[in-house]
Kinemage of the C-alpha trace (Angstrom):
@kinemage 1
@onewidth
@group {chain A} dominant
@subgroup {mainchain}
@vectorlist {calphas} color= white
{ca met a 1} P 0.651 -4.054 -42.223
{ca leu a 2} L -0.130 -7.510 -41.109
{ca thr a 3} L -0.368 -8.736 -37.618
{ca leu a 4} L 0.189 -12.306 -36.601
{ca thr a 5} L 0.186 -14.161 -33.327
{ca ala a 6} L 2.695 -17.239 -33.646
{ca his a 7} L 4.641 -19.464 -31.320
{ca his a 8} L 8.314 -19.824 -31.677
{ca pro a 9} L 10.306 -22.773 -29.808
{ca ser a 10} L 12.699 -20.826 -28.307
{ca gln a 11} L 10.666 -17.180 -28.255
{ca gly a 12} L 7.308 -18.776 -27.136
{ca ile a 13} L 4.259 -16.706 -27.972
{ca val a 14} L 5.132 -13.485 -30.399
{ca arg a 15} L 3.307 -10.960 -32.193
{ca leu a 16} L 4.769 -10.412 -36.091
{ca asn a 17} L 4.188 -7.505 -38.408
{ca phe a 18} L 4.522 -8.373 -41.717
{ca asp a 19} L 4.303 -5.933 -44.917
{ca ala a 20} L 2.457 -8.727 -47.151
{ca pro a 21} L -0.166 -8.225 -49.679
{ca ser a 22} L -2.810 -11.048 -47.597
{ca val a 23} L -2.649 -12.851 -44.928
{ca glu a 24} L -2.358 -16.302 -46.328
{ca glu a 25} L 1.268 -14.640 -47.116
{ca ala a 26} L 2.221 -13.515 -43.819
{ca val a 27} L 1.513 -16.443 -42.407
{ca arg a 28} L 3.577 -18.671 -45.222
{ca leu a 29} L 6.524 -16.230 -44.206
{ca ala a 30} L 6.190 -16.680 -40.578
{ca glu a 31} L 6.162 -20.367 -40.952
{ca ser a 32} L 9.043 -20.239 -43.385
{ca gln a 33} L 11.285 -18.468 -40.364
{ca gly a 34} L 10.382 -21.616 -37.969
{ca tyr a 35} L 7.129 -20.125 -36.398
{ca arg a 36} L 3.558 -21.782 -35.726
{ca val a 37} L 0.684 -19.596 -36.641
{ca val a 38} L -1.812 -19.500 -33.816
{ca ser a 39} L -4.153 -16.390 -34.910
{ca ser a 40} L -4.254 -13.347 -37.794
{ca gly a 41} L -5.237 -10.261 -36.133
{ca gly a 42} L -5.483 -8.621 -39.394
{ca phe a 43} L -4.076 -4.867 -39.786
{ca ala a 44} L -2.078 -3.689 -37.078
{ca leu a 45} L -2.553 -0.425 -36.012
{ca pro a 46} L 0.847 1.515 -35.150
{ca ser a 47} L 1.116 1.301 -31.347
{ca leu a 48} L 1.169 4.281 -29.117
{ca arg a 49} L 4.006 3.697 -26.144
{ca ile a 50} L 1.947 4.704 -23.030
{ca thr a 51} L 4.800 5.870 -20.844
{ca arg a 52} L 4.605 6.689 -16.773
{ca pro a 53} L 4.441 9.748 -15.828
{ca lys a 54} L 8.046 11.414 -14.353
{ca arg a 55} L 7.407 11.278 -10.539
{ca phe a 56} L 7.203 13.954 -8.803
{ca pro a 57} L 10.092 15.397 -6.737
{ca leu a 58} L 8.653 14.992 -3.014
{ca thr a 59} L 12.403 14.951 -1.301
{ca met a 60} L 13.458 18.329 -3.105
{ca phe a 61} L 10.201 19.924 -2.571
{ca ser a 62} L 9.928 19.080 1.106
{ca gln a 63} L 13.032 20.457 1.538
{ca glu a 64} L 12.900 23.780 -1.109
{ca leu a 65} L 9.359 24.811 0.304
{ca pro a 66} L 10.552 25.518 4.312
{ca ser a 67} L 13.732 26.864 2.883
{ca arg a 68} L 11.858 29.342 0.648
{ca leu a 69} L 9.278 30.508 3.032
{ca leu a 70} L 11.786 31.558 5.662
{ca met a 71} L 13.223 33.646 2.554
{ca gln a 72} L 9.998 35.265 1.904
{ca trp a 73} L 9.167 35.888 5.828
{ca gly a 74} L 12.991 37.388 6.705
{ca lys a 75} L 12.680 39.519 3.442
{ca tyr a 76} L 9.018 40.640 4.865
{ca phe a 77} L 9.808 41.724 8.354
{ca glu a 78} L 13.374 43.735 6.493
{ca ala a 79} L 11.040 45.659 5.076
{ca his a 80} L 8.043 46.138 7.488
{ca gly a 81} L 10.034 45.569 10.696
{ca ser a 82} L 9.955 43.288 13.277
{ca ala a 83} L 6.134 41.579 14.743
{ca gln a 84} L 7.246 42.579 18.583
């Protein structure tokens, strides 16, 4: 796969990928579609989409933690008697 950087009046600067036997053929195909080729990057590597990790649910955590601690504390005092 060949990658070209090209300009199109309605789209601006874009990157195009072509399955072409040569750079010259890829340029010809791009120009036939109305693009003006700015550069030919050669062979393209498959793009890896880097996504942002899911955010930690801090609000839920701050509500769940105290309630779980209080539940455990209550169970402890039921089993061992009160601290008084």
